[in-house]
C-alpha positions as CSV (number, residue, x, y, z in Angstrom):
1,M,112.9,81.9,86.6
2,D,111.0,84.6,85.7
3,W,110.6,85.2,81.9
4,F,109.9,89.3,80.4
5,A,108.6,90.5,77.2
6,A,110.7,93.5,75.7
7,S,108.0,95.3,73.6
8,Y,108.9,98.1,71.6
9,F,107.7,100.2,68.1
10,V,110.3,100.3,65.6
11,K,110.0,103.2,63.2
12,S,112.2,102.8,59.9
13,D,112.2,106.8,59.3
14,V,110.8,109.8,59.6
15,G,107.1,109.0,58.0
16,G,107.8,105.5,58.0
17,E,105.9,101.9,58.8
18,V,106.0,101.6,62.4
19,S,106.7,97.6,63.4
20,Y,105.4,96.2,67.0
21,V,108.1,94.2,68.6
22,E,107.5,91.3,71.3
23,E,109.9,88.5,72.2
24,S,110.2,86.7,75.5
25,F,113.4,86.9,77.8
26,T,115.4,86.0,81.1
27,P,115.2,89.5,83.1
28,R,119.1,89.8,82.2
29,S,118.4,89.1,79.2
30,A,115.5,91.7,78.6
31,M,117.9,94.4,80.2
32,S,120.5,93.9,78.1
33,R,118.2,94.2,75.0
34,I,117.0,97.4,76.2
35,K,120.4,98.5,76.8
36,D,121.2,97.9,73.0
37,S,117.8,99.3,71.9
38,G,119.0,103.0,72.8
39,Y,115.4,103.8,74.4
40,R,115.9,105.9,78.2
41,T,112.4,105.0,79.1
42,I,111.6,101.9,80.4
43,V,107.9,100.9,81.4
44,V,107.7,98.2,83.7
45,A,104.9,96.0,84.3
46,M,105.0,93.0,86.3
47,D,103.0,89.9,87.6
48,H,105.3,89.4,90.3
49,Q,106.6,91.9,92.0
50,S,108.6,90.5,94.9
51,N,110.5,88.5,92.8
52,S,111.2,90.7,89.4
53,I,111.9,93.5,91.1
54,Q,115.6,92.0,92.4
55,Q,116.2,90.5,89.3
56,I,115.6,93.5,87.1
57,A,117.3,96.0,89.4
58,D,120.9,93.3,89.6
59,A,120.2,93.6,85.6
60,A,119.9,97.2,85.5
61,E,123.2,97.3,87.8
62,E,125.4,95.0,85.6
63,F,124.3,96.6,82.3
64,S,124.7,100.6,84.2
65,L,120.4,101.1,83.4
66,N,120.5,102.7,86.6
67,N,123.3,105.5,86.2
68,G,120.5,108.5,86.0
69,D,120.4,108.2,82.2
70,Y,117.3,105.7,82.3
71,F,113.9,106.5,83.8
72,Y,111.8,104.4,84.8
73,V,107.9,104.2,84.7
74,W,106.6,101.1,87.0
75,M,102.6,99.8,86.2
76,D,100.7,97.7,88.4
77,W,99.2,97.3,91.8
78,V,102.0,98.8,94.6
79,S,101.8,96.2,97.4
80,N,102.9,97.8,100.8
81,Q,104.5,94.6,101.5
82,T,107.5,95.4,99.2
83,S,110.4,96.5,100.5
84,W,111.8,99.5,98.0
85,D,114.9,99.8,100.3
86,S,115.6,95.5,100.0
87,S,119.1,96.1,98.6
88,T,121.1,98.4,97.2
89,N,120.6,97.6,93.3
90,V,116.5,98.0,94.3
91,S,116.8,101.6,96.4
92,K,119.0,102.9,93.3
93,I,116.7,101.8,90.4
94,M,113.7,103.0,92.2
95,G,115.6,106.3,92.9
96,G,113.6,108.9,90.4
97,S,111.0,106.3,89.1
98,A,107.6,107.2,88.3
99,F,104.6,104.5,89.6
100,I,101.5,104.3,87.5
101,T,98.9,102.3,90.3
102,P,95.1,102.2,90.1
103,H,93.5,104.5,92.6
104,L,90.7,102.2,94.5
105,L,88.0,105.1,95.4
106,F,85.3,102.7,95.7
107,E,86.6,100.4,97.8
108,E,84.6,100.3,101.5
109,G,86.1,102.9,104.3
110,N,88.0,104.9,101.6
111,A,86.8,108.2,102.2
112,L,86.9,110.9,99.3
113,S,89.7,113.1,99.6
114,P,88.3,116.9,98.7
115,F,90.3,116.4,95.3
116,E,88.5,113.1,94.4
117,V,84.8,115.0,95.6
118,S,85.8,117.7,93.0
119,W,87.0,115.8,90.4
120,R,83.9,113.6,90.5
121,Q,81.8,117.0,90.0
């Protein structure tokens, strides 16, 4: 069973103190906690994509966190071996998501695109 840290900032009032909260949960409990928090943008960073995506997607379906009212940002290396359409729930949660991944400019054999050449100048 994978464990997740649900992390978020809590602000007491306008101009008030901001505190950081991080707690460990099972995937199902983490998604339930996110639902209860009222946040609509969910940033996900995973260590074990192949195991975790299905668990997150199933919990999102259970708690109606994949109905278009929530925006997911996935942060991590996205494996080409990950099947984004492995199940209905995975396809549903990935639709409309954003991905932030490292871009390996300096790997051997990677030619720079015209944009990358211009950007580096």
